[in-house]
C-alpha positions in Angstrom: 0.2 0.0 0.1 2.9 2.2 0.8 4.4 2.1 -2.3 1.1 2.5 -4.5 0.6 5.7 -2.0 4.1 6.9 -3.1 3.5 6.2 -6.7 0.7 8.5 -6.5 2.2 11.4 -4.6 5.4 11.1 -7.1 3.0 11.2 -10.2 1.0 14.1 -8.5 4.3 16.0 -7.8 5.8 15.6 -11.3 2.0 16.8 -12.7 2.9 20.0 -10.6 6.4 20.4 -11.9 5.1 20.0 -15.6 2.4 22.4 -14.9 5.2 25.1 -13.7 7.6 24.1 -16.5 5.0 24.9 -19.1 4.3 28.0 -17.8 7.8 29.0 -17.7 8.0 28.3 -21.2 5.0 30.5 -21.9 6.7 33.1 -20.0 9.9 32.6 -22.1 8.0 32.9 -25.3 6.5 36.4 -24.1 9.5 37.8 -22.8 11.8 36.5 -25.7 14.3 33.6 -26.1 17.5 33.0 -28.0 17.8 37.0 -28.5 15.0 37.0 -30.9 13.1 39.6 -28.7 14.0 42.9 -27.5 13.7 41.8 -23.9 16.6 39.2 -24.6 18.9 42.3 -25.5 21.4 44.3 -23.2 19.2 44.6 -20.1 19.1 40.5 -20.0 22.6 40.4 -20.2 23.0 43.0 -17.2 20.7 40.8 -15.4 22.7 37.7 -16.1 26.1 39.3 -15.1 24.6 40.2 -12.1 23.0 37.0 -11.1 26.5 35.8 -11.4 28.1 38.5 -9.1 25.8 39.0 -6.1 25.2 36.3 -4.0 22.0 38.4 -2.2 20.6 38.6 -5.8 20.8 35.0 -6.3 19.6 34.0 -3.2 16.5 36.0 -3.8 15.9 34.6 -7.2 16.3 31.2 -5.7 13.7 32.0 -3.0 11.1 33.0 -5.5 11.9 29.9 -7.5 11.2 27.7 -4.5 8.1 29.6 -3.8 7.0 28.5 -7.4 7.9 25.2 -7.0 6.3 24.5 -3.2 3.2 26.6 -4.7 2.7 24.2 -7.2 3.5 21.1 -5.3 1.4 21.9 -3.0 -1.7 22.0 -5.6 -1.2 18.9 -6.8 0.2 16.9 -3.7 -2.2 18.2 -1.7 -5.0 17.3 -4.0 -3.8 13.8 -4.0 -3.7 13.8 -0.1 -7.5 15.2 -0.5 -8.3 12.3 -2.8 -6.8 9.8 -0.5 -8.2 11.1 2.5 -11.8 11.5 1.1 -11.7 8.1 -0.3 -11.3 7.0 3.3 -15.1 7.7 3.9 -16.7 7.5 0.3 -14.7 5.1 -1.8 -12.0 2.9 0.0 -11.6 0.6 -2.5 -10.6 3.2 -5.1 -8.2 4.8 -2.7 -5.0 3.2 -4.2 -6.7 3.3 -8.0 -3.8 5.2 -10.0 -6.1 6.6 -13.0 -9.1 7.6 -10.6 -6.5 9.5 -8.4 -4.9 11.2 -11.3 -8.0 12.3 -12.8 -9.0 14.3 -9.4 -5.6 15.8 -9.6 -6.4 17.0 -13.1 -9.6 18.2 -11.9 -8.0 20.2 -9.4 -5.5 21.8 -11.7 -8.2 23.0 -13.8 -10.0 24.6 -11.0 -7.2 26.1 -10.0 -6.7 27.6 -13.6 -10.5 28.7 -13.6 -10.2 30.6 -10.4 -6.8 32.0 -11.5 -8.5 33.2 -14.5 -11.7 34.4 -12.5 -9.5 36.1 -9.9 -6.9 37.5 -12.1 -8.5 38.3 -15.6 -5.1 39.6 -16.7 -3.0 36.6 -15.9 -1.1 35.0 -18.5 0.1 32.0 -17.1 -2.1 29.5 -18.9 -3.8 31.3 -21.5 -5.5 28.4 -23.4 -7.4 27.9 -20.3 -9.7 31.0 -21.4 -10.4 28.8 -24.5 -12.3 26.2 -22.2 -14.3 28.8 -20.1 -15.9 30.3 -23.2 -17.5 26.9 -24.8 -21.0 26.1 -24.8 -20.5 23.0 -22.3 -17.9 25.1 -20.0 -20.5 25.9 -17.3 -21.0 22.2 -17.0 -17.1 21.4 -16.9 -16.7 24.2 -14.3 -19.2 22.8 -12.1 -18.3 19.3 -12.3 -14.8 20.5 -11.4 -16.2 22.5 -8.4 -18.4 19.5 -7.2 -15.6 16.8 -7.2 -13.1 19.1 -5.7 -14.7 21.2 -3.3 -16.9 17.9 -2.3 -13.7 15.9 -1.6 -12.2 18.8 0.0 -14.9 18.8 2.6 -15.1 15.0 3.0 -11.4 14.7 3.9 -11.3 17.9 6.3 -14.6 16.2 8.1 -12.3 13.1 8.0 -9.2 14.9 9.5 -11.3 16.5 12.2 -12.8 13.3 13.5 -9.6 11.5 13.7 -7.5 14.3 15.0 -10.4 16.3 16.7 -8.3 17.5 19.8 -5.3 18.2 17.7 -7.3 20.5 15.1 -9.3 22.4 18.0 -6.3 22.9 20.1 -4.5 24.4 17.0 -7.6 26.6 16.2 -7.5 27.9 19.6 -3.9 28.8 19.9 -4.1 30.5 16.4 -7.3 32.6 17.8 -5.3 33.6 20.8 -2.3 34.9 18.8 -4.4 36.7 15.9 -6.4 38.4 18.7 -3.0 39.4 20.5 -1.5 40.5 17.4 -4.7 42.7 16.8 -4.6 44.3 20.0 -0.9 44.9 19.8 -1.1 46.6 16.4 -3.9 48.8 17.0 -1.8 51.9 17.5 -4.7 54.4 18.3 -3.2 57.9 19.2 -4.8 59.0 22.4 -2.8 62.5 22.7 -3.2 64.2 19.4 -4.3 67.5 20.8 -1.1 68.1 22.7 1.5 67.3 20.2 2.8 68.4 16.8 0.3 68.0 14.1 0.5 65.0 12.0 1.4 65.9 8.5 -0.5 63.3 6.1 0.1 63.3 2.2 -2.2 61.2 0.3 -1.1 61.2 -3.3 -2.5 59.5 -6.3 -0.5 58.9 -9.4 -1.7 60.5 -12.9 -4.8 61.9 -11.4 -6.2 64.9 -13.6 -8.0 67.6 -12.0 -10.8 67.8 -15.0 -11.7 64.4 -13.9 -12.9 65.8 -10.6 -16.0 67.8 -9.7 -14.0 69.7 -7.0 -12.3 71.7 -10.0 -15.6 72.8 -11.4 -15.9 71.3 -14.6 -16.4 67.5 -14.3 -20.1 67.0 -13.6 -19.9 63.4 -12.1 -18.6 61.4 -9.3 -15.9 59.4 -10.5 -13.7 59.4 -7.5 -16.3 60.0 -4.5 -14.0 59.2 -1.5 -11.3 62.2 -3.1 -14.0 64.3 -3.9 -15.2 63.9 -0.4 -11.8 64.8 1.2 -11.5 67.5 -1.3 -15.1 69.1 -0.7 -13.8 70.0 2.8 -10.6 71.2 1.6 -8.8 74.4 0.5 -8.6 73.4 -3.1 -5.4 75.0 -4.9 -6.7 75.5 -8.5 -3.4 75.8 -10.7 -0.7 74.0 -9.3 1.8 72.3 -11.5 4.6 69.9 -11.3 8.0 71.1 -12.5 8.5 67.5 -14.2 5.6 65.2 -14.8 7.4 62.2 -13.7 6.8 60.3 -10.2 10.3 60.3 -8.8 11.1 63.8 -9.8 7.8 65.4 -8.7 7.9 63.9 -5.4 11.7 65.0 -5.2 10.5 68.4 -5.9 7.4 68.2 -3.6 9.9 67.1 -0.6 12.8 69.6 -1.3 10.7 72.4 -2.0 13.1 73.1 -5.1 13.0 72.7 -8.8 15.0 69.6 -10.6 17.4 71.6 -11.5 18.1 72.6 -7.9 17.7 69.4 -6.1 19.5 67.6 -8.8 17.1 64.4 -9.8 16.5 65.3 -13.2 14.9 61.7 -14.4 13.6 58.8 -13.1 16.4 56.5 -12.0 18.7 59.0 -11.7 22.1 57.9 -10.3 21.8 58.3 -6.8 25.4 59.8 -6.9 24.5 62.9 -8.8 22.0 64.5 -6.0 21.3 64.6 -2.3 19.1 62.6 -0.4 19.4 64.4 3.0 18.0 67.8 2.3 14.4 67.5 2.4 11.2 68.0 4.6 11.3 64.2 5.5 14.7 64.6 7.3 13.4 68.0 8.9 10.5 66.5 10.3 12.1 63.5 11.6 14.8 65.8 13.3 12.1 67.4 14.9 10.7 64.3 16.4 8.4 63.1 13.8 8.0 59.3 12.7 8.2 59.7 8.9 6.7 56.7 6.7 6.5 56.3 2.9 4.2 54.1 1.1 4.1 53.4 -2.6 2.9 50.3 -4.5 5.2 50.8 -7.5 9.2 51.2 -6.8 10.8 50.4 -10.0 10.9 54.2 -11.5 10.3 55.8 -7.9 13.0 54.3 -6.0 12.6 55.8 -2.6 13.9 54.3 0.8 15.0 55.2 4.0 18.0 57.2 2.9 15.3 60.1 1.8 14.6 60.5 5.6 11.8 57.8 6.2 11.8 55.6 9.3 9.6 53.1 7.5 8.9 52.4 4.0 6.0 50.3 2.6 6.9 49.4 -0.9 7.9 46.8 -3.2 11.4 45.7 -2.7 13.6 48.2 -4.1 16.3 47.1 -7.0 16.5 44.5 -9.8 14.7 42.0 -8.2 11.5 44.1 -9.1 12.0 44.6 -12.4 13.1 40.5 -12.9 10.3 39.1 -10.4 7.6 41.8 -10.2 6.9 42.0 -14.0 7.0 38.1 -14.5 5.9 36.2 -11.8 2.5 35.2 -12.6 1.9 31.2 -12.2 -1.2 29.5 -11.5 -0.6 28.3 -8.0 1.5 31.1 -6.8 -1.3 33.5 -7.7 -4.0 31.5 -5.7 -1.5 31.2 -2.8 -0.9 34.8 -2.7 -4.5 35.7 -3.0 -5.1 33.8 0.4 -2.0 35.1 2.2 -2.0 38.1 4.0 0.2 40.8 2.5 3.5 41.0 3.8 6.9 42.8 3.2 8.5 39.6 2.4 6.4 38.8 -0.7 6.6 42.7 -1.7 8.0 42.0 -5.2 5.1 39.9 -6.4 2.3 41.0 -3.7 0.7 44.3 -3.8 3.3 45.5 -6.5 1.9 47.7 -9.1 4.5 46.8 -11.6 3.1 43.0 -11.2 -0.1 44.0 -12.5 -1.5 40.8 -14.2 -1.8 39.3 -10.6 -2.1 42.7 -8.7 -4.8 42.8 -6.0 -5.6 46.4 -4.7 -6.1 45.1 -1.1 -2.8 43.9 -0.5 -1.0 47.3 -0.8 -3.5 49.2 1.4 -3.3 45.9 3.9 0.6 46.5 4.4 -0.1 50.4 4.7 -2.3 49.9 7.4 -0.5 47.5 9.1 2.6 49.7 8.7 0.3 52.6 10.5 -0.9 50.5 13.3 2.9 50.2 14.3 3.6 53.8 14.5 4.4 55.0 18.0 1.5 56.6 19.4 3.7 59.1 21.1 5.1 60.4 17.8 3.9 62.8 15.3 3.4 61.0 12.0 4.8 62.3 8.4 2.8 59.9 6.1 3.5 60.2 2.4 1.2 57.9 0.7 1.1 57.2 -3.4 -1.1 55.1 -4.8 -0.2 54.0 -8.5 -3.1 52.4 -10.0 -4.3 55.1 -12.4 -0.7 55.1 -14.0 -0.5 53.2 -17.3 -1.3 50.0 -18.2 -4.2 51.1 -15.8 -5.4 47.3 -15.6 -5.6 46.0 -12.0 -7.2 42.7 -12.5 -10.1 43.4 -10.4 -11.4 46.3 -12.4 -11.2 45.4 -16.2 -14.6 44.0 -16.4 -16.0 47.0 -14.9 -18.4 48.6 -17.2 -20.6 51.1 -14.8 -18.8 54.1 -16.0 -19.8 54.4 -19.5 -21.7 57.9 -18.4 -18.5 59.6 -18.8 -18.2 58.8 -22.2 -21.6 60.5 -22.7 -20.3 64.0 -21.2 -19.5 66.7 -23.5 -15.7 66.8 -23.9 -15.1 63.5 -22.2 -16.5 61.2 -25.5 -12.9 59.9 -25.9 -11.9 59.1 -22.2 -10.1 55.9 -21.7 -12.3 53.5 -19.8 -9.3 51.7 -18.6 -8.1 54.9 -17.2 -11.6 55.7 -15.7 -11.7 52.1 -13.9 -8.1 52.6 -12.6 -9.2 55.9 -10.9 -12.1 54.3 -9.5 -10.4 51.5 -7.8 -7.6 54.0 -6.5 -10.5 55.8 -5.0 -11.2 52.6 -3.1 -7.9 52.2 -1.8 -7.8 55.9 -0.7 -11.2 55.6 1.2 -9.3 52.7 2.9 -6.5 54.5 4.3 -8.3 57.7 5.1 -10.8 55.9 7.0 -7.9 54.1 8.9 -6.4 57.0 9.6 -9.5 58.6 11.2 -9.6 55.4 13.2 -6.2 55.9 14.8 -7.3 59.3 15.3 -4.5 60.5 13.1 -6.5 63.1 11.7 -7.7 64.5 14.9 -4.7 67.1 14.8 -3.4 67.2 11.4 -2.4 68.6 8.2 -3.7 66.7 5.3 -2.6 67.2 1.7 -4.7 65.4 -1.2 -2.4 65.6 -4.3 -1.4 64.0 -7.6 2.1 63.7 -8.9 1.3 64.7 -12.4 -1.9 64.4 -14.7 -2.1 62.0 -18.0 -2.2 62.8 -21.6 -4.6 60.5 -23.8 -4.6 63.4 -27.0 -8.1 63.8 -26.1 -10.0 66.2 -28.3 -10.4 68.8 -25.4 -6.4 68.6 -25.1 -5.6 69.1 -28.8 -3.2 72.3 -29.7 -3.6 74.1 -32.9 -0.4 74.2 -34.7 0.0 78.1 -35.8 -0.3 78.8 -39.7 -0.8 75.3 -40.6 -4.4 74.1 -39.5 -3.2 71.0 -38.2 -3.8 69.8 -34.5 -1.3 67.8 -32.5 -1.9 65.9 -29.3 0.3 64.1 -26.9 0.3 61.0 -24.7 1.4 60.0 -21.4 3.2 62.3 -18.9 6.9 63.8 -18.7 6.8 63.8 -22.6 5.9 67.5 -23.3 7.3 70.1 -20.8 4.3 72.6 -22.1 1.3 70.2 -21.7 -1.4 71.7 -19.6 -2.7 68.2 -18.8 0.4 66.4 -18.1 1.9 69.4 -15.4 -1.7 70.4 -13.9 -1.9 68.3 -10.4 -4.7 67.9 -8.0 -4.2 69.9 -4.9 -6.1 70.2 -1.7 -4.9 71.1 1.8 -6.6 71.3 5.4 -5.8 71.8 9.0 -7.6 69.8 11.3 -8.1 70.5 15.0 -10.1 68.0 17.2 -10.9 66.2 14.3 -12.7 69.1 12.7 -11.2 71.0 9.7 -10.1 74.7 10.8 -10.2 76.3 7.2 -13.3 77.0 5.1 -13.6 75.0 1.7 -12.7 77.3 -1.1 -10.7 77.4 -4.3 -7.6 79.2 -4.4 -6.5 80.8 -7.8 -3.2 82.0 -8.7 0.3 80.1 -9.6 1.1 77.2 -7.4 3.8 74.5 -8.0 4.5 71.3 -6.1 7.7 73.2 -4.7 5.5 74.9 -2.7 4.2 71.9 -0.5 7.2 72.0 1.5 7.4 75.4 2.8 3.9 75.3 3.5 3.9 72.4 5.6 7.1 73.7 7.4 5.3 76.9 7.8 2.4 75.2 9.5 4.7 73.1 11.8 7.1 76.0 12.8 10.1 75.1 10.8 12.4 77.6 8.7 10.7 78.1 4.9 13.9 80.4 4.0 15.6 77.3 2.6 13.2 76.4 -0.1 12.7 77.6 -3.3 8.8 77.5 -3.2 6.5 79.7 -1.5 4.4 78.8 1.7 0.5 79.2 1.1 -0.1 79.8 4.7 -0.7 83.4 4.3 -3.0 83.0 1.2 -4.9 80.5 3.0 -5.5 82.2 6.4 -6.2 85.6 4.6 -8.6 84.3 2.0 -6.3 85.5 -0.6 -5.2 84.3 -4.1 -1.7 83.0 -4.8 0.6 85.4 -7.0 -0.7 85.5 -10.8 2.3 87.1 -12.1 4.6 83.9 -11.0 7.0 82.3 -13.4 7.2 78.5 -13.0 9.8 76.5 -14.7 9.0 73.2 -16.3 11.1 70.5 -18.0 10.3 66.8 -19.6 11.5 63.5 -18.6 13.1 60.9 -21.1 11.5 60.5 -24.2 10.4 57.3 -26.2 8.6 57.2 -29.2 7.4 53.9 -27.9 5.7 55.5 -25.2 4.4 58.6 -26.9 1.6 57.1 -28.4 -2.0 55.8 -27.7 -1.1 52.2 -27.3 2.1 51.7 -25.9 4.0 48.8 -27.1 6.1 47.2 -24.2 8.7 45.3 -26.6 9.6 48.4 -28.7 10.0 50.5 -25.5 12.4 48.0 -24.2 14.4 47.8 -27.3 14.4 51.5 -27.5 15.4 52.2 -23.7 17.1 49.2 -22.2 20.5 50.4 -23.1 20.0 53.4 -20.7 20.3 51.6 -17.8 22.8 49.4 -15.7 22.6 47.6 -12.5 24.5 48.8 -9.7 26.7 46.9 -7.1 23.8 47.2 -4.6 21.1 45.8 -7.2 19.4 48.8 -8.0 18.4 50.2 -11.9 19.8 53.5 -12.8 20.7 55.6 -15.8 24.4 55.0 -16.9 26.0 58.1 -15.8 28.1 58.4 -19.1 24.8 59.2 -21.1 23.5 61.8 -18.6 25.4 64.7 -20.7 23.4 63.7 -24.0 19.9 63.2 -22.4 20.5 66.5 -20.3 21.2 68.5 -23.8 18.1 66.9 -25.0 15.7 68.2 -22.5 13.1 70.5 -22.9 13.6 73.4 -20.7 10.5 76.2 -20.4 8.6 78.6 -18.4 4.9 79.3 -17.7 3.3 82.9 -17.1 -0.2 83.1 -17.0 -1.8 81.6 -20.3 1.5 81.7 -22.0 4.4 78.8 -22.2 7.8 78.8 -23.8 10.2 76.0 -24.0 13.1 74.8 -26.0 12.4 71.7 -28.0 15.9 69.9 -29.2 15.6 67.2 -31.7 16.8 63.8 -30.6 16.7 60.2 -32.2 13.7 59.2 -29.3 12.0 62.6 -29.3 9.1 62.3 -31.8 7.7 65.6 -33.2 10.5 67.6 -31.9 10.9 71.0 -33.8 14.1 72.0 -32.9 13.2 75.5 -32.2 11.7 77.7 -29.2 8.2 76.6 -28.7 5.4 79.1 -27.7 2.0 77.7 -26.5 -0.9 80.0 -25.9 -3.2 78.3 -23.5 -6.1 80.5 -24.0 -5.9 80.5 -27.7 -5.0 76.7 -27.6 -2.1 77.2 -30.0 1.5 76.1 -30.7 4.4 77.4 -32.8 7.9 78.0 -33.0 9.6 81.5 -32.6 13.2 82.6 -33.1 15.4 84.0 -30.0 14.4 86.8 -29.1 10.7 86.7 -30.1 9.2 89.9 -31.5 6.3 89.2 -29.0 7.6 91.1 -25.7 5.6 88.6 -23.3 7.3 85.6 -25.3 10.9 87.2 -25.0 10.5 88.0 -21.4 9.8 84.4 -20.9 12.7 83.2 -23.3 15.2 85.3 -21.2 13.8 83.9 -17.9 14.5 80.6 -19.3 17.7 81.6 -20.5 18.5 82.8 -17.2 17.5 80.0 -15.0 19.2 77.4 -16.8 22.4 79.5 -17.9 24.4 76.9 -15.5 23.6 73.9 -17.8 26.5 73.3 -19.8 26.0 74.3 -23.5 22.4 75.8 -22.8 23.2 79.3 -23.4 25.3 78.9 -26.4 22.8 76.7 -28.2 19.4 78.3 -27.4 20.1 82.0 -26.1 22.7 83.6 -28.7 19.7 84.6 -31.2 20.0 83.9 -35.0 16.8 81.9 -35.5 16.4 78.3 -36.1 19.8 78.0 -37.8 21.5 78.3 -34.6 19.9 75.8 -32.9 21.9 72.9 -31.7 22.1 69.7 -33.9 20.4 66.5 -33.5 21.3 64.5 -30.1 22.4 60.7 -31.2 20.9 58.6 -28.1 23.8 56.1 -28.6 
């Protein structure tokens, strides 16, 4: 009998390993094998090289591989155990029947595939299972698997309980006691909020456009009710811009109170040796007794960590392991195990990681943030920076892909060509936002607090409402994504609401503040509110305008830049493969396992930057030509936001207002090597720098 049982278990184990092997082969076809695919080019060779040189990296990869193996063995070997245990009560004569047992294991595997497809519609682990789910007899097949497998599972559990009743009851009691103890220990409710410095809470949402919120006066719907509710009791800043519409640079500007040229981080994944991380608001508040915490569910391109002044970070593991595992770890058994397990830091690369969008569950990240909040010392004021990344491309969390409840948005004038995927992602991010703000209230972190609701940048879809008319041609042009066009009204305009709470009630009356604001104003405003020095910041404090019911200055010049450009990204439908081929040469893996831009490529990429300024309804910028800058004109661009026009001009322009902005740009960026000679010496388009090679 033991030999027969061993044979069954070995066959089940081999089935699990074959299932895993088949999924790995499918993944290899998706990502490319034998150098036939862009994803097998330079970046893969870099990763392979690091695997050979970093024991810690190898250990991490090995641990994820072991997790995948164990998960699939748990599925198939566990199914065999269920079969044998259930047969004890139902079919004793069939317990050792090999083909009966393998039929049951197959049914369990099929049911797992169906469950994976249902829970994670974007999963590409076993794509062929979708064919089985759309046939005429599919309901009978799925129903049969459920009846057989679930029925056997219930019978086996009853059998185990009957034979091991005392053991099971004792284990259940112990687990209940441990769970209650952990719950009580992690409550973290603050009881002395009124006697201490205010908590400072920044709740950010990636790519959230102000014109999709009724708080900004145009959108008539309720796309994000929780965010709208928070803004409805806040002071809403009408015209706040990011100096560069990319997450990492935007948040550096938010925390440092400086534009990118001042704080030094000019692109996402900028080399950490090229800018300072110890001069920002997080460090200042930490020195003043605050417990500082950062929470983001994507870390590949916004690689913040504790070196930026945070006592605790709730992010996917930062570094190359996130690129390797987070974007590819999509297997039937692991997905189901992760769905059953509570969110943990240990599995952050594949659990609650926005980068792993095929198997992303929005509740995982919020669970980790809430657990982190409950462990914050109640005696310390809290500085929290939370950023929810769902509305960022590809706008596809598995949970919301089937949601068609937002069709009404497309019926609104000016919103007919809205992206349904983006809308669904915003809606789901709003649920995450609600979970966090409810927990902050429960922990009394909003009793005595400064609350900021913001986005890091907008998102461009080349919608009709956003198109610009090319001067003198009748042509209309649009842009895509964010950080691609420095003068984009849509990409740079951010959501911004602020409120001061005392005794759980808002101090300031809700209203909209007009005038020119910037993300670099957030740090000095917070510093002003908590009594820190504001003179070290480039931005301005909004506190006086808020308290005195005034608007911000309208005559303020705000400087803007763009990020790295990519022809594969700046389009309606992003081609991941083309982007990988186009951009992978830019990056290297550092000794501590992080991705960053190759330092030797920075001079060329910096020369290719758009640099500009905004004043009122006018914007100007330099528009250098390069190999991966589609549509670049090689001239000074001028945008009139009121007339919705864009055109080229010489230097200096014959229009006084345009010339004023040009001179402001030249003065502000004159320290940049070669910039003044290339753009600020006059002579028209012929004097502009030649195209820059991306190699």
